[in-house]
N, C-alpha and C positions, 0 to 999 in steps of 0.2 A: 765455360762460356767464352766466346771469342771476343776480341777487342774490335770495336767499331772505329773506323778512321774516317775523317772528312774527305770529300772528293771535290775536285774542281770541275764542275759540270756547267758548261755554257747553257743558257736558256734553250737554245735551239736544239740541243742534243739531249734533253732530259728524258725523252722517251727511250732513247738508246741506252741510257744509264739504267733506267727502270727495267728494261729487258735483261740487262746484265746482272740484275740482282740488287741494285742500289735502292735505298729508300730515302725519301725526303723527311728530314726531321724538322717539323714545323716550329718546335721550341727553339732550336739552334739556328734555324733558317739555312740549312745546308744539306747536301746529299751525303749519306753515310753508307759504308759497306763493311762487311766483315773482313778482317785482315786476312783470313785464310781462303777467301773466295774472290781474289782480285783478277783472275785470268781474263775474264771478259771486260773488265773495267780499267785495264792498264792505261788507256788514253786519258783517263780522268784522275789517276792516282798521283798525288803530289810526289815530287822527287824524293823527299826524305822517307817516304813509306814504300817505295818501289822494292820489290823482292830482290832485284839484281844489284841493289846498292849495298855495299858493305857497311856494317855497323861500326861506328866509331865510339871512342871512349868518353862520350859526353860532350859538354860545351868546349869550345876551342879557347880555353884559357890556359895560360902558363901557371905553373905552381907558384911563381912569385906573385902573380896578380891575385890568386886566390888567397894566399897567406896575407897579402896586403889588406884585402877587404875584410878578412876575419880578425885582424889585429885591432 
């Protein structure tokens, strides 16, 4: 099963998103798409989910900040 991600779809462009394979989730009130089928939906994909963005190692906290909050 693939992961669904939320999309940023303006109201005026909802038909374009639907043609690209996105579905509207009425429960969450947002458009969703399968992570592995984003080619036609790139204009609507949030920056953090874009396939051309390199993955980083989690939140941007230093080790000192993490150990401080855990103590």
